[in-house]
N, C-alpha and C positions, 0 to 999 in steps of 0.2 A: 404428557408434556411435549410441546412442539420443539422441533429442531431450532437451533440458534443460528442466526444468519450473521456471519462475519464478513464485512466488506473490507477489502485490502487495497490500500492506495500507497503510492510512493511518488516522490519527485514532483510535487505540486509547485515547487519553486515560487511561492508567493502569489499563486493565482488559483483560487478555487472557483472553477467555472460553474455557471448555472447547470450545464449538462452533468457535471460531477454531482452537484447537490441533488439533482433529480434522481440520479442513479443510487445515491445513498439513502433515499427515503425508504424507511422500513428496516434499515440495518439495526441489529441488536447491539453490535459493537463494531467499531472501526479500528483497524490496525494500520498504522502509517509507518512505512519503512524508511523514513528520513527524507531530508531536503524539503521540509515544509517551508522553511525560510520566512515565516511570518507568524508572529504571535496571534494576530487577529484571525488568520486563517485557522490556526490551531483551535482557538476559541469557537469559531464557526462550526468546526467539526465536532467539538465537545457539546455543542448545543443540539446536535443531531442524535448522538449516541455516546456512550462511554468510549474513550479513545485510549489505546495503548500505542506509544510511538517511541522510536529510537531516533537518535541524532544522525544526520547525514553530513557529508563533507562540506556542504554549503550552509549548515546550521551553526557554524562557529559564531560565538558571541551571543547566541540566542539562549534565553533562560525560560524554558517551558515549565520548569519545576523539577523537583528531585526525582520524580517518577519517569522522566525522560532521560535516558542515558545512551551511550554509544551502543550498548547491547541491552535490550530490554527483554525481560522474561516475565511471562504471566501464566497463570494456570486458569483456564476457562473451559467449561463444558467437559471436564474430565481429561483435558489434553494440555500438555506442556508446550507452550508457544515460545519461540525465540524470534526477536526482531533485530536485525543487524543490517545496516545499509549495504555492506559489502558481502557478496555471496561467499567469497573465499575466507571470510572470518566467522562464518556460521559453525557452531559446534553441534554436529548432528548426533553426537552421543547423548546430549542433554535435553533433547526435545522430541516431540512428536510431529510438530509443524514448525518449519523454519521459513521465515519471511525475509526477503532481501529486496533491494532496489538498485539504484545507481546506474545501471546500464540503460534504463528506459526501454528495455526489451522484455515483453511479457513471456512467462512460461509457467507451466504447472507440471511437476514431475515427481514421481516417487523414487526414492533412493534407499539403498540398504544402509542402515546405520553402521558406523565403524564397529567392528567386533561382532557383527552379525546378530545384534540383539533385536532387530526388527526393521521396520520400514519407516522412513521419514518423508512427509510431504514437504517439498521445497517449492516455494512460490515467489515469483517476481511479478508484480501486477503491471509492470510497464509504467507509463506516465500518462495521466490525463491531460497534462499541460504541454509537454514537449516530447511526443512519441518519436521513436527512432526506428519504426518499422512501418510497413504499408498498412498495418492494422489500424493505424490512427490512434487516437486517445483511448486508453484502456484502464480498467481496474480489475481486480480479481474478486471472486466471491466463494466463500467456503460455507457449507452447511454442515453442522456437527450436532451430535446428540449423544449423551452418555458415553463419552470417550471414543466415539466413532466418527470418522469423517464420512459424511453421506455423499457429498459432492464437492468438487473444486473445479472452477472454470474461470476463464478470462472473459470479461464483459467488455464489448466494444461500445464506447460512448457515441451518442449521436453527434455528428459534426454540425456546426453552424453553417449556414450558407456562406459560400466563399464571398469575401469582400475584396474590393480593389486593394491591392497592396498585401495580400496574404490573408489567411484565415485566422480566426480568433486564437487558435491554439498554437500557431507557429511563432517562432522567435522573431519573425519580421515585424510583429506588432511593437517590439521594443525599439526598432530602428526607423520607424516612420517619422517623416518630417511633420512638425506641428504647424 
């Protein structure tokens, strides 16, 4: 049996770019850590692969279905996953992998679980839409098999050519005069 590829995204904010869709090709499952902000984008992601998603602070009023909650827990590839938009609200005692978003700043780190019961992989994929670091738009990717994390990394997305007035992934596109 081959390893399972989990692509991790967060903070798409109603904009699923072509670069993001290219990066997601081949994913076995997509984990979204909130602020999707668009039912159409959620459906687009669901057409690529099964999606587990939690609600973010900008998802108020959105109804993605009963499987999408403030904290979403799933059991996949022998691992307990927890998705919560806010890092400070993750419960590291109840999961093997904790996924958060909100800061738009990517990181991958191992932490000791409270009580010393083991290690927990904590991941923030950053944002493919509105990055807040020099890394630019990012996602994360986790490879897992039979209850083991084989790899976890941040993936930098290809940037589009700069256009006059800002690039495609910058907030300036919302403020351009028409």
